[in-house]
C-alpha positions as CSV (number, residue, x, y, z in Angstrom):
1,X,133.3,157.8,107.8
2,X,134.7,160.3,110.2
3,X,131.7,160.0,112.6
4,X,132.4,156.3,112.9
5,X,136.1,156.8,113.6
6,X,135.3,159.5,116.2
7,X,132.7,157.2,117.8
8,X,135.2,154.3,117.9
9,X,137.9,156.5,119.4
10,X,135.4,157.8,122.1
11,X,134.6,154.2,123.0
12,X,138.2,153.1,123.2
13,X,139.4,156.1,125.2
14,X,136.4,155.9,127.5
15,X,137.2,152.2,128.2
16,X,140.7,153.3,129.2
17,X,139.4,156.0,131.5
18,X,136.6,153.8,132.9
19,X,139.1,151.1,133.7
20,X,141.3,153.6,135.6
21,X,138.2,154.9,137.5
22,X,137.1,151.4,138.5
23,X,140.6,150.4,139.6
24,X,141.1,153.4,141.8
25,X,140.2,153.1,145.4
26,X,139.9,156.7,146.8
27,X,140.3,157.3,150.5
28,X,139.3,160.9,150.9
29,X,135.9,162.4,150.3
30,X,137.2,164.6,147.6
31,X,138.8,161.7,145.7
32,X,135.5,159.7,146.0
33,X,133.6,162.6,144.5
34,X,136.1,163.0,141.7
35,X,135.8,159.2,141.0
36,X,132.0,159.6,140.9
37,X,132.3,162.4,138.3
38,X,134.8,160.4,136.3
39,X,132.4,157.5,136.2
40,X,129.6,159.8,135.1
41,X,131.6,161.3,132.3
42,X,132.8,157.8,131.3
43,X,129.2,156.6,131.1
44,X,127.8,159.6,129.1
45,X,130.7,159.8,126.7
46,X,130.6,156.1,126.1
47,X,126.9,156.4,125.2
48,X,127.8,159.2,122.8
49,X,130.5,157.0,121.2
50,X,127.9,154.2,120.8
51,X,125.6,156.8,119.2
52,X,128.2,158.1,116.8
53,X,129.2,154.5,115.7
54,X,125.5,153.6,115.2
55,X,124.8,156.7,113.1
56,X,127.8,155.9,111.0
57,X,126.6,152.4,110.4
58,X,123.1,153.6,109.6
59,X,124.5,156.2,107.2
60,X,126.5,153.5,105.4
61,X,123.4,151.2,105.3
62,X,121.2,153.9,103.9
63,X,123.9,154.8,101.3
64,X,124.2,151.1,100.2
65,X,120.4,150.9,99.8
66,X,120.5,153.7,97.4
67,X,118.5,156.9,97.3
68,X,118.5,158.3,100.9
69,X,115.4,160.5,100.2
70,X,113.4,157.4,99.3
71,X,114.2,155.7,102.7
72,X,114.2,158.9,104.8
73,X,110.7,158.6,106.2
74,X,111.1,154.9,106.9
75,X,114.4,155.5,108.8
76,X,113.0,158.4,110.9
77,X,109.9,156.5,111.9
78,X,111.9,153.3,112.8
79,X,112.5,152.2,116.4
80,X,116.2,152.2,115.7
81,X,116.2,156.0,115.0
82,X,114.0,156.5,118.2
83,X,116.4,154.5,120.3
84,X,119.4,156.4,119.0
85,X,117.6,159.7,119.7
86,X,117.1,158.6,123.3
87,X,120.7,157.6,123.6
88,X,121.8,161.0,122.2
89,X,119.5,162.9,124.6
90,X,120.5,160.9,127.7
91,X,124.2,161.3,126.8
92,X,124.0,165.1,126.1
93,X,121.8,166.0,129.0
94,X,123.7,163.8,131.4
95,X,127.0,165.3,130.4
96,X,125.7,168.8,130.8
97,X,124.2,168.0,134.2
98,X,127.5,166.5,135.4
99,X,129.5,169.5,134.1
100,X,127.0,171.9,135.8
101,X,127.3,170.0,139.2
102,X,131.1,169.9,138.9
103,X,131.2,173.6,138.2
104,X,128.9,174.4,141.1
105,X,130.9,172.2,143.5
106,X,134.2,173.8,142.4
107,X,132.7,177.2,142.8
108,X,131.5,176.4,146.3
109,X,134.9,175.0,147.3
110,X,136.7,178.1,146.0
111,X,134.3,180.5,147.8
112,X,134.5,178.6,151.0
113,X,138.3,178.7,151.0
114,X,138.3,182.4,150.4
115,X,136.2,183.1,153.5
């Protein structure tokens, strides 16, 4: 499914970006902060890729089992669904927090240079 392909692409691309972040050795404070943000985005987007792949696998598994409506309650009350919900929440909220902090820092840097 498309969700699985997107998840797989997210994982592969994040591994490339993560490798670049880990291999870099920043010397300035700004470069160190940028590396930290890169690692945060790598982590949260990687989690979202894992979530997308897992949802695609679960979707195929439920389709193979037959009538989704019959297994809906069982799936939603399973620990697998709960774990995927936690992964989704951590990934989404972590990405939003990282973007908010990046925006605030960039705004502060811009306003400090204007003064």
